[in-house]
C-alpha positions in Angstrom: -229.4 -72.6 46.6 -227.6 -75.7 45.4 -227.5 -79.1 47.2 -223.9 -80.3 47.9 -222.8 -83.8 49.1 -220.3 -83.9 51.9 -218.6 -86.8 53.7 -216.7 -87.2 56.9 -213.0 -87.7 56.7 -212.0 -89.0 60.2 -210.0 -92.2 59.3 -210.9 -93.7 62.7 -214.7 -93.6 61.9 -216.8 -95.0 59.1 -217.4 -92.5 56.3 -220.8 -90.8 56.4 -222.3 -88.9 53.5 -224.9 -86.1 53.8 -226.4 -83.3 51.8 -226.4 -79.6 52.6 -228.0 -76.7 50.8 -225.7 -73.7 50.2 -225.4 -70.8 47.9 -223.1 -71.4 45.0 -220.7 -68.6 46.0 -220.4 -69.8 49.6 -217.1 -71.5 50.4 -217.1 -75.3 51.0 -217.5 -76.4 54.6 -214.6 -78.0 56.4 -216.5 -79.1 59.6 -219.8 -80.8 60.1 -222.3 -78.1 61.2 -223.6 -80.2 64.1 -220.8 -82.5 65.3 -217.7 -80.4 64.3 -216.1 -83.5 62.6 -213.8 -82.7 59.6 -215.6 -83.1 56.3 -215.0 -82.5 52.6 -217.2 -81.8 49.6 -217.8 -84.7 47.3 -217.5 -84.0 43.6 -220.1 -86.1 41.6 -220.8 -86.3 37.9 -224.1 -84.8 36.8 -226.3 -85.9 34.0 -225.9 -82.6 32.1 -228.4 -81.0 29.8 -230.0 -82.8 26.9 -232.4 -81.3 24.4 -234.1 -82.4 21.2 -232.5 -80.7 18.2 -234.3 -79.7 15.1 -233.1 -83.0 13.5 -234.9 -84.9 16.2 -231.7 -86.4 17.8 -230.7 -85.8 21.4 -227.9 -83.4 21.8 -226.2 -81.8 24.8 -224.0 -78.8 25.2 -220.6 -79.7 23.9 -221.9 -83.0 22.4 -223.1 -84.2 19.0 -226.6 -83.8 17.9 -226.7 -80.7 15.8 -226.6 -78.0 18.5 -225.0 -74.8 17.4 -223.2 -72.2 19.5 -221.7 -72.2 22.9 -218.2 -73.1 24.0 -217.1 -76.4 22.6 -220.4 -77.1 20.8 -220.2 -78.2 17.2 -222.6 -77.2 14.5 -223.7 -78.3 11.0 -220.8 -79.0 8.7 -218.2 -79.7 11.4 -217.7 -83.3 10.1 -218.3 -85.1 13.4 -221.9 -86.2 12.7 
């Protein structure tokens, strides 16, 4: 189960944010489960995944730091380090 952030969208009322746990394959909600108000899922930026590489620098998937493999990841000899 993942935790998603939703917010109310009624322009006549103040925006209220709340969290709901849902399965990742479940469709986004369009109505508040208790009040029935219209809502939308809020897209937020995550921190991503960081790991120590053999060289001791921090690297993330798709970022610098010597990680090899995966889509968009660079490796040794790519010229960006």
